[in-house]
N, CA, C and O atoms as a GROMACS GRO file, in nm:
protein
  348
    1LYS      N    1   1.585  -0.342   0.365
    1LYS     CA    2   1.492  -0.249   0.303
    1LYS      C    3   1.354  -0.313   0.308
    1LYS      O    4   1.335  -0.430   0.274
    2HIS      N    5   1.256  -0.231   0.351
    2HIS     CA    6   1.122  -0.283   0.374
    2HIS      C    7   1.016  -0.184   0.328
    2HIS      O    8   1.044  -0.065   0.308
    3TYR      N    9   0.895  -0.235   0.311
    3TYR     CA   10   0.777  -0.152   0.294
    3TYR      C   11   0.678  -0.194   0.402
    3TYR      O   12   0.694  -0.299   0.464
    4TYR      N   13   0.577  -0.112   0.425
    4TYR     CA   14   0.483  -0.134   0.534
    4TYR      C   15   0.340  -0.129   0.482
    4TYR      O   16   0.309  -0.053   0.390
    5VAL      N   17   0.255  -0.211   0.540
    5VAL     CA   18   0.111  -0.205   0.515
    5VAL      C   19   0.047  -0.169   0.648
    5VAL      O   20   0.066  -0.238   0.748
    6ILE      N   21  -0.030  -0.060   0.649
    6ILE     CA   22  -0.095  -0.012   0.770
    6ILE      C   23  -0.244  -0.021   0.750
    6ILE      O   24  -0.300   0.035   0.656
    7THR      N   25  -0.310  -0.093   0.841
    7THR     CA   26  -0.455  -0.113   0.831
    7THR      C   27  -0.524  -0.050   0.950
    7THR      O   28  -0.466  -0.039   1.058
    8GLN      N   29  -0.647  -0.007   0.928
    8GLN     CA   30  -0.731   0.043   1.036
    8GLN      C   31  -0.839  -0.060   1.058
    8GLN      O   32  -0.911  -0.098   0.966
    9GLY      N   33  -0.851  -0.107   1.183
    9GLY     CA   34  -0.935  -0.222   1.212
    9GLY      C   35  -1.077  -0.194   1.254
    9GLY      O   36  -1.135  -0.277   1.323
   10ALA      N   37  -1.137  -0.083   1.218
   10ALA     CA   38  -1.278  -0.054   1.247
   10ALA      C   39  -1.312  -0.086   1.392
   10ALA      O   40  -1.400  -0.167   1.420
   11GLY      N   41  -1.241  -0.021   1.483
   11GLY     CA   42  -1.269  -0.041   1.625
   11GLY      C   43  -1.179  -0.144   1.691
   11GLY      O   44  -1.178  -0.155   1.814
   12THR      N   45  -1.102  -0.220   1.614
   12THR     CA   46  -1.013  -0.320   1.673
   12THR      C   47  -0.868  -0.274   1.675
   12THR      O   48  -0.779  -0.352   1.709
   13GLY      N   49  -0.844  -0.150   1.639
   13GLY     CA   50  -0.709  -0.096   1.641
   13GLY      C   51  -0.640  -0.105   1.505
   13GLY      O   52  -0.687  -0.172   1.413
   14ASP      N   53  -0.528  -0.035   1.497
   14ASP     CA   54  -0.451  -0.033   1.373
   14ASP      C   55  -0.354  -0.150   1.370
   14ASP      O   56  -0.311  -0.199   1.475
   15GLY      N   57  -0.321  -0.194   1.250
   15GLY     CA   58  -0.221  -0.299   1.232
   15GLY      C   59  -0.110  -0.248   1.144
   15GLY      O   60  -0.133  -0.174   1.049
   16VAL      N   61   0.012  -0.287   1.176
   16VAL     CA   62   0.128  -0.251   1.095
   16VAL      C   63   0.200  -0.380   1.060
   16VAL      O   64   0.235  -0.459   1.147
   17PHE      N   65   0.222  -0.399   0.931
   17PHE     CA   66   0.289  -0.518   0.880
   17PHE      C   67   0.411  -0.474   0.801
   17PHE      O   68   0.402  -0.382   0.720
   18ARG      N   69   0.523  -0.539   0.823
   18ARG     CA   70   0.649  -0.503   0.757
   18ARG      C   71   0.692  -0.618   0.666
   18ARG      O   72   0.692  -0.734   0.707
   19PHE      N   73   0.727  -0.585   0.542
   19PHE     CA   74   0.766  -0.685   0.444
   19PHE      C   75   0.894  -0.641   0.373
   19PHE      O   76   0.914  -0.522   0.351
   20PRO      N   77   0.981  -0.736   0.338
   20PRO     CA   78   1.104  -0.699   0.266
   20PRO      C   79   1.076  -0.661   0.122
   20PRO      O   80   0.985  -0.716   0.059
   21VAL      N   81   1.153  -0.568   0.072
   21VAL     CA   82   1.145  -0.529  -0.069
   21VAL      C   83   1.245  -0.614  -0.146
   21VAL      O   84   1.364  -0.614  -0.115
   22THR      N   85   1.196  -0.686  -0.247
   22THR     CA   86   1.286  -0.763  -0.332
   22THR      C   87   1.301  -0.697  -0.469
   22THR      O   88   1.386  -0.737  -0.548
   23GLY      N   89   1.217  -0.597  -0.497
   23GLY     CA   90   1.231  -0.522  -0.621
   23GLY      C   91   1.113  -0.529  -0.715
   23GLY      O   92   1.107  -0.453  -0.811
   24ASN      N   93   1.018  -0.619  -0.690
   24ASN     CA   94   0.907  -0.634  -0.784
   24ASN      C   95   0.769  -0.621  -0.719
   24ASN      O   96   0.669  -0.637  -0.788
   25GLU      N   97   0.761  -0.592  -0.590
   25GLU     CA   98   0.632  -0.587  -0.522
   25GLU      C   99   0.548  -0.468  -0.567
   25GLU      O  100   0.599  -0.358  -0.590
   26THR      N  101   0.418  -0.494  -0.580
   26THR     CA  102   0.323  -0.390  -0.616
   26THR      C  103   0.221  -0.377  -0.503
   26THR      O  104   0.224  -0.453  -0.406
   27VAL      N  105   0.131  -0.280  -0.518
   27VAL     CA  106   0.024  -0.262  -0.419
   27VAL      C  107  -0.058  -0.391  -0.406
   27VAL      O  108  -0.091  -0.432  -0.294
   28LEU      N  109  -0.091  -0.454  -0.517
   28LEU     CA  110  -0.169  -0.578  -0.512
   28LEU      C  111  -0.093  -0.687  -0.436
   28LEU      O  112  -0.153  -0.762  -0.360
   29ASP      N  113   0.037  -0.697  -0.457
   29ASP     CA  114   0.118  -0.792  -0.382
   29ASP      C  115   0.113  -0.763  -0.232
   29ASP      O  116   0.101  -0.854  -0.150
   30ALA      N  117   0.122  -0.636  -0.196
   30ALA     CA  118   0.120  -0.597  -0.056
   30ALA      C  119  -0.012  -0.636   0.011
   30ALA      O  120  -0.012  -0.688   0.123
   31ILE      N  121  -0.124  -0.612  -0.056
   31ILE     CA  122  -0.254  -0.647   0.000
   31ILE      C  123  -0.268  -0.799   0.012
   31ILE      O  124  -0.328  -0.848   0.107
   32SER      N  125  -0.213  -0.872  -0.084
   32SER     CA  126  -0.220  -1.018  -0.076
   32SER      C  127  -0.136  -1.072   0.039
   32SER      O  128  -0.167  -1.176   0.095
   33GLN      N  129  -0.029  -1.002   0.075
   33GLN     CA  130   0.055  -1.044   0.188
   33GLN      C  131  -0.021  -1.042   0.320
   33GLN      O  132   0.011  -1.119   0.411
   34ILE      N  133  -0.121  -0.955   0.332
   34ILE     CA  134  -0.200  -0.951   0.455
   34ILE      C  135  -0.332  -1.026   0.437
   34ILE      O  136  -0.426  -1.009   0.514
   35GLU      N  137  -0.336  -1.110   0.334
   35GLU     CA  138  -0.451  -1.195   0.304
   35GLU      C  139  -0.576  -1.116   0.265
   35GLU      O  140  -0.688  -1.154   0.299
   36GLY      N  141  -0.554  -1.007   0.193
   36GLY     CA  142  -0.665  -0.930   0.138
   36GLY      C  143  -0.727  -0.833   0.236
   36GLY      O  144  -0.681  -0.816   0.348
   37LEU      N  145  -0.834  -0.770   0.190
   37LEU     CA  146  -0.907  -0.672   0.270
   37LEU      C  147  -1.026  -0.739   0.336
   37LEU      O  148  -1.093  -0.823   0.275
   38GLY      N  149  -1.052  -0.702   0.459
   38GLY     CA  150  -1.167  -0.757   0.530
   38GLY      C  151  -1.297  -0.700   0.477
   38GLY      O  152  -1.297  -0.603   0.401
   39PRO      N  153  -1.411  -0.761   0.517
   39PRO     CA  154  -1.540  -0.716   0.467
   39PRO      C  155  -1.577  -0.574   0.506
   39PRO      O  156  -1.656  -0.510   0.437
   40VAL      N  157  -1.522  -0.523   0.616
   40VAL     CA  158  -1.554  -0.386   0.656
   40VAL      C  159  -1.442  -0.288   0.624
   40VAL      O  160  -1.447  -0.172   0.664
   41SER      N  161  -1.340  -0.335   0.551
   41SER     CA  162  -1.227  -0.249   0.515
   41SER      C  163  -1.270  -0.144   0.414
   41SER      O  164  -1.352  -0.168   0.326
   42SER      N  165  -1.212  -0.027   0.431
   42SER     CA  166  -1.232   0.079   0.332
   42SER      C  167  -1.159   0.041   0.204
   42SER      O  168  -1.053  -0.022   0.208
   43LYS      N  169  -1.215   0.077   0.093
   43LYS     CA  170  -1.150   0.052  -0.035
   43LYS      C  171  -1.066   0.173  -0.076
   43LYS      O  172  -1.012   0.177  -0.187
   44ARG      N  173  -1.056   0.273   0.013
   44ARG     CA  174  -0.968   0.388  -0.014
   44ARG      C  175  -0.827   0.349   0.029
   44ARG      O  176  -0.799   0.331   0.147
   45ILE      N  177  -0.741   0.336  -0.068
   45ILE     CA  178  -0.604   0.292  -0.046
   45ILE      C  179  -0.511   0.394  -0.109
   45ILE      O  180  -0.540   0.448  -0.216
   46TRP      N  181  -0.400   0.420  -0.042
   46TRP     CA  182  -0.300   0.508  -0.098
   46TRP      C  183  -0.162   0.463  -0.053
   46TRP      O  184  -0.148   0.388   0.044
   47VAL      N  185  -0.061   0.511  -0.125
   47VAL     CA  186   0.078   0.484  -0.091
   47VAL      C  187   0.141   0.615  -0.048
   47VAL      O  188   0.133   0.715  -0.119
   48ALA      N  189   0.203   0.614   0.070
   48ALA     CA  190   0.282   0.730   0.115
   48ALA      C  191   0.428   0.695   0.088
   48ALA      O  192   0.482   0.600   0.145
   49ARG      N  193   0.489   0.771   0.000
   49ARG     CA  194   0.627   0.745  -0.041
   49ARG      C  195   0.715   0.855   0.017
   49ARG      O  196   0.693   0.973  -0.010
   50PRO      N  197   0.815   0.817   0.097
   50PRO     CA  198   0.901   0.920   0.156
   50PRO      C  199   0.977   0.999   0.050
   50PRO      O  200   1.016   0.946  -0.054
   51GLY      N  201   0.997   1.127   0.078
   51GLY     CA  202   1.078   1.210  -0.011
   51GLY      C  203   1.218   1.153  -0.021
   51GLY      O  204   1.276   1.113   0.080
   52ARG      N  205   1.272   1.149  -0.140
   52ARG     CA  206   1.403   1.085  -0.162
   52ARG      C  207   1.521   1.177  -0.129
   52ARG      O  208   1.632   1.129  -0.110
   53SER      N  209   1.497   1.306  -0.122
   53SER     CA  210   1.607   1.396  -0.089
   53SER      C  211   1.594   1.440   0.056
   53SER      O  212   1.487   1.432   0.116
   54ARG      N  213   1.702   1.487   0.111
   54ARG     CA  214   1.700   1.532   0.250
   54ARG      C  215   1.598   1.645   0.264
   54ARG      O  216   1.604   1.744   0.191
   55GLY      N  217   1.506   1.629   0.357
   55GLY     CA  218   1.403   1.729   0.377
   55GLY      C  219   1.292   1.724   0.274
   55GLY      O  220   1.206   1.811   0.271
   56GLY      N  221   1.294   1.622   0.189
   56GLY     CA  222   1.192   1.608   0.085
   56GLY      C  223   1.057   1.572   0.144
   56GLY      O  224   1.050   1.513   0.251
   57CYS      N  225   0.952   1.607   0.076
   57CYS     CA  226   0.816   1.579   0.121
   57CYS      C  227   0.771   1.442   0.072
   57CYS      O  228   0.813   1.393  -0.032
   58ASP      N  229   0.683   1.380   0.152
   58ASP     CA  230   0.623   1.254   0.110
   58ASP      C  231   0.535   1.276  -0.011
   58ASP      O  232   0.472   1.381  -0.026
   59GLN      N  233   0.531   1.176  -0.099
   59GLN     CA  234   0.434   1.174  -0.208
   59GLN      C  235   0.317   1.089  -0.162
   59GLN      O  236   0.336   0.987  -0.097
   60LEU      N  237   0.197   1.132  -0.195
   60LEU     CA  238   0.078   1.052  -0.167
   60LEU      C  239   0.022   1.007  -0.302
   60LEU      O  240  -0.017   1.090  -0.384
   61LEU      N  241   0.018   0.876  -0.322
   61LEU     CA  242  -0.025   0.818  -0.450
   61LEU      C  243  -0.156   0.744  -0.428
   61LEU      O  244  -0.157   0.639  -0.363
   62ASP      N  245  -0.265   0.796  -0.482
   62ASP     CA  246  -0.395   0.730  -0.470
   62ASP      C  247  -0.399   0.603  -0.552
   62ASP      O  248  -0.346   0.597  -0.663
   63VAL      N  249  -0.463   0.500  -0.497
   63VAL     CA  250  -0.476   0.370  -0.562
   63VAL      C  251  -0.622   0.349  -0.601
   63VAL      O  252  -0.712   0.366  -0.518
   64ASP      N  253  -0.646   0.312  -0.725
   64ASP     CA  254  -0.782   0.280  -0.772
   64ASP      C  255  -0.802   0.129  -0.754
   64ASP      O  256  -0.776   0.050  -0.844
   65TRP      N  257  -0.849   0.090  -0.635
   65TRP     CA  258  -0.863  -0.051  -0.600
   65TRP      C  259  -0.959  -0.123  -0.694
   65TRP      O  260  -0.930  -0.233  -0.740
   66ASN      N  261  -1.073  -0.061  -0.724
   66ASN     CA  262  -1.169  -0.124  -0.816
   66ASN      C  263  -1.109  -0.137  -0.956
   66ASN      O  264  -1.130  -0.238  -1.023
   67GLY      N  265  -1.036  -0.038  -0.999
   67GLY     CA  266  -0.972  -0.045  -1.130
   67GLY      C  267  -0.873  -0.161  -1.138
   67GLY      O  268  -0.868  -0.231  -1.239
   68ILE      N  269  -0.796  -0.182  -1.033
   68ILE     CA  270  -0.697  -0.290  -1.031
   68ILE      C  271  -0.765  -0.425  -1.026
   68ILE      O  272  -0.732  -0.515  -1.104
   69THR      N  273  -0.861  -0.441  -0.934
   69THR     CA  274  -0.917  -0.574  -0.908
   69THR      C  275  -1.031  -0.612  -1.002
   69THR      O  276  -1.047  -0.731  -1.032
   70GLN      N  277  -1.109  -0.515  -1.048
   70GLN     CA  278  -1.225  -0.550  -1.129
   70GLN      C  279  -1.202  -0.530  -1.278
   70GLN      O  280  -1.266  -0.597  -1.360
   71TYR      N  281  -1.110  -0.439  -1.313
   71TYR     CA  282  -1.093  -0.406  -1.454
   71TYR      C  283  -0.953  -0.434  -1.507
   71TYR      O  284  -0.925  -0.410  -1.624
   72GLY      N  285  -0.864  -0.483  -1.421
   72GLY     CA  286  -0.728  -0.513  -1.465
   72GLY      C  287  -0.646  -0.392  -1.503
   72GLY      O  288  -0.548  -0.403  -1.576
   73ASN      N  289  -0.686  -0.274  -1.455
   73ASN     CA  290  -0.616  -0.150  -1.485
   73ASN      C  291  -0.495  -0.139  -1.392
   73ASN      O  292  -0.512  -0.128  -1.270
   74THR      N  293  -0.376  -0.142  -1.445
   74THR     CA  294  -0.256  -0.143  -1.363
   74THR      C  295  -0.193  -0.005  -1.340
   74THR      O  296  -0.086   0.004  -1.281
   75CYS      N  297  -0.258   0.100  -1.386
   75CYS     CA  298  -0.200   0.234  -1.375
   75CYS      C  299  -0.167   0.273  -1.232
   75CYS      O  300  -0.066   0.340  -1.208
   76THR      N  301  -0.250   0.233  -1.136
   76THR     CA  302  -0.224   0.271  -0.997
   76THR      C  303  -0.178   0.153  -0.912
   76THR      O  304  -0.175   0.164  -0.790
   77ASN      N  305  -0.142   0.044  -0.974
   77ASN     CA  306  -0.085  -0.070  -0.903
   77ASN      C  307   0.066  -0.045  -0.894
   77ASN      O  308   0.146  -0.114  -0.959
   78TYR      N  309   0.103   0.055  -0.814
   78TYR     CA  310   0.240   0.105  -0.809
   78TYR      C  311   0.338  -0.002  -0.762
   78TYR      O  312   0.307  -0.084  -0.677
   79GLN      N  313   0.458   0.002  -0.821
   79GLN     CA  314   0.566  -0.080  -0.768
   79GLN      C  315   0.614  -0.014  -0.639
   79GLN      O  316   0.634   0.108  -0.634
   80LEU      N  317   0.633  -0.095  -0.536
   80LEU     CA  318   0.668  -0.041  -0.406
   80LEU      C  319   0.818  -0.025  -0.392
   80LEU      O  320   0.897  -0.105  -0.444
   81MET      N  321   0.857   0.081  -0.321
   81MET     CA  322   0.996   0.115  -0.299
   81MET      C  323   1.027   0.103  -0.150
   81MET      O  324   0.935   0.105  -0.068
   82PRO      N  325   1.153   0.090  -0.114
   82PRO     CA  326   1.187   0.084   0.028
   82PRO      C  327   1.133   0.206   0.104
   82PRO      O  328   1.148   0.320   0.060
   83GLY      N  329   1.070   0.180   0.217
   83GLY     CA  330   1.014   0.287   0.299
   83GLY      C  331   0.871   0.324   0.266
   83GLY      O  332   0.809   0.400   0.340
   84ASP      N  333   0.816   0.272   0.156
   84ASP     CA  334   0.677   0.302   0.122
   84ASP      C  335   0.585   0.250   0.230
   84ASP      O  336   0.612   0.149   0.294
   85ARG      N  337   0.474   0.321   0.248
   85ARG     CA  338   0.369   0.278   0.340
   85ARG      C  339   0.238   0.272   0.264
   85ARG      O  340   0.194   0.370   0.206
   86VAL      N  341   0.176   0.154   0.266
   86VAL     CA  342   0.048   0.134   0.198
   86VAL      C  343  -0.060   0.145   0.305
   86VAL      O  344  -0.058   0.069   0.402
   87TYR      N  345  -0.153   0.238   0.288
   87TYR     CA  346  -0.263   0.258   0.384
   87TYR      C  347  -0.393   0.210   0.322
   87TYR      O  348  -0.498   0.218   0.385
   0.00000   0.00000   0.00000
């Protein structure tokens, strides 16, 4: 079981990183696994969570990056589930 971090490289192409789910990873953990955001990275981050039922729709969960990193607000520091994609 894994989650994915997908980055857009501002002209250098997209990157896809795969990490195992151990049960406690959050969005902040995922970003730290790729050694943070680059200086030209967008601060617009979201989690695409696959629908859990057959034919279910993905959930899109917006992440408040400034709230997490500057204000310690954990409301959008979602715990990651198997199959989640962090963009």
